[in-house]
C-alpha positions as CSV (number, residue, x, y, z in Angstrom):
1,M,84.4,92.7,102.4
2,V,83.6,89.8,100.2
3,S,86.0,87.3,98.7
4,I,86.2,86.9,95.2
5,P,85.2,83.5,94.3
6,G,88.1,81.3,93.4
7,L,90.9,83.8,94.8
8,P,92.7,83.1,97.6
9,E,91.1,85.2,100.7
10,S,95.0,86.8,101.0
11,D,94.8,87.6,97.1
12,S,91.0,89.1,97.1
13,D,92.0,91.4,100.4
14,K,94.9,92.8,98.0
15,V,92.8,93.3,95.3
16,L,90.3,94.9,97.2
17,R,92.3,96.9,99.3
18,C,94.1,98.4,96.2
19,I,90.7,99.5,95.0
20,D,89.9,101.2,98.2
21,A,92.7,103.3,97.7
22,H,90.9,105.2,95.1
23,P,88.4,107.3,96.9
24,S,86.5,107.8,93.7
25,V,85.1,103.9,93.8
26,Q,82.0,103.6,95.6
27,R,81.1,100.2,94.9
28,V,82.8,97.1,93.2
29,I,80.3,94.7,91.5
30,L,81.7,91.2,90.3
31,Y,80.4,89.4,87.0
32,G,81.2,87.1,84.6
33,S,82.0,83.3,85.3
34,R,82.8,84.0,89.0
35,A,79.7,85.9,89.7
36,L,77.6,82.7,88.1
37,G,80.1,80.0,90.1
38,R,81.5,78.8,86.9
39,Q,84.9,79.7,87.0
40,R,87.9,77.7,86.2
41,S,91.4,78.1,87.3
42,G,92.7,80.4,84.9
43,S,89.4,82.7,84.5
44,D,89.8,86.3,84.8
45,V,88.2,88.6,87.2
46,D,85.5,90.6,85.9
47,L,84.9,93.7,87.8
48,C,82.5,96.8,87.3
49,L,83.4,99.4,89.4
50,M,80.6,102.2,90.2
51,A,82.9,105.3,90.3
52,P,81.2,108.0,88.4
53,T,83.9,110.7,89.0
54,M,86.8,108.3,87.7
55,T,88.1,109.2,84.6
56,L,89.8,106.5,82.1
57,A,93.5,107.7,83.3
58,E,92.7,107.2,86.8
59,L,91.1,103.4,85.6
60,L,94.4,102.7,83.9
61,E,96.5,103.5,86.6
62,L,94.4,101.6,88.8
63,G,94.7,98.8,86.3
64,G,98.2,99.3,86.5
65,E,98.4,98.8,90.2
66,L,96.4,95.7,90.4
67,D,98.9,94.3,87.5
68,D,101.7,95.3,89.9
69,L,100.2,92.8,92.5
70,L,101.6,90.1,90.1
71,L,98.8,88.0,90.8
72,P,98.2,84.9,88.2
73,W,94.8,86.2,87.1
74,R,94.0,88.8,84.7
75,I,91.6,91.4,86.6
76,D,89.6,93.3,84.0
77,L,87.9,96.5,85.0
78,Q,85.1,98.5,84.0
79,L,83.5,101.8,84.8
80,L,79.9,101.5,85.1
81,H,79.2,104.9,84.0
82,L,81.2,104.6,80.7
83,I,79.4,100.9,79.6
84,D,77.2,101.7,76.8
85,H,76.4,97.9,75.4
86,P,72.7,96.8,76.7
87,P,74.1,93.3,76.9
88,L,76.6,93.8,79.4
89,L,74.5,96.2,81.7
90,D,71.6,93.7,81.4
91,H,74.1,91.1,82.7
92,L,75.4,93.0,85.4
93,Q,71.8,93.3,86.5
94,R,70.9,90.3,86.2
95,V,74.3,88.3,88.0
96,G,76.3,91.3,89.1
97,R,77.2,90.8,93.0
98,V,78.5,94.1,94.9
99,I,81.7,92.7,96.4
100,W,82.9,95.9,97.9
101,Q,81.2,99.2,99.0
102,R,83.0,102.2,100.6
103,Q,81.9,103.1,104.0
104,G,80.7,106.4,105.4
């Protein structure tokens, strides 16, 4: 497990453990300012989930669980299989960093 840049390791672990509790998530890709190393103290955390069977309802549930962690950063979640915006897909290809992957 890789830490999320700019977050204390303990908070990064909380986020990734929360995601790990959702078996449909296969991989987590960090993108945006944190992937580029340009984050500021209040930068949000942009995460793209490779979870081909996850529904929007499940994504909202996961988002709520992450909100319940009461961390001082906004966590923006995207489902890779639902992205229909070529510039974002290009950005993910260029700068996205896999920070977590399901084992087994």
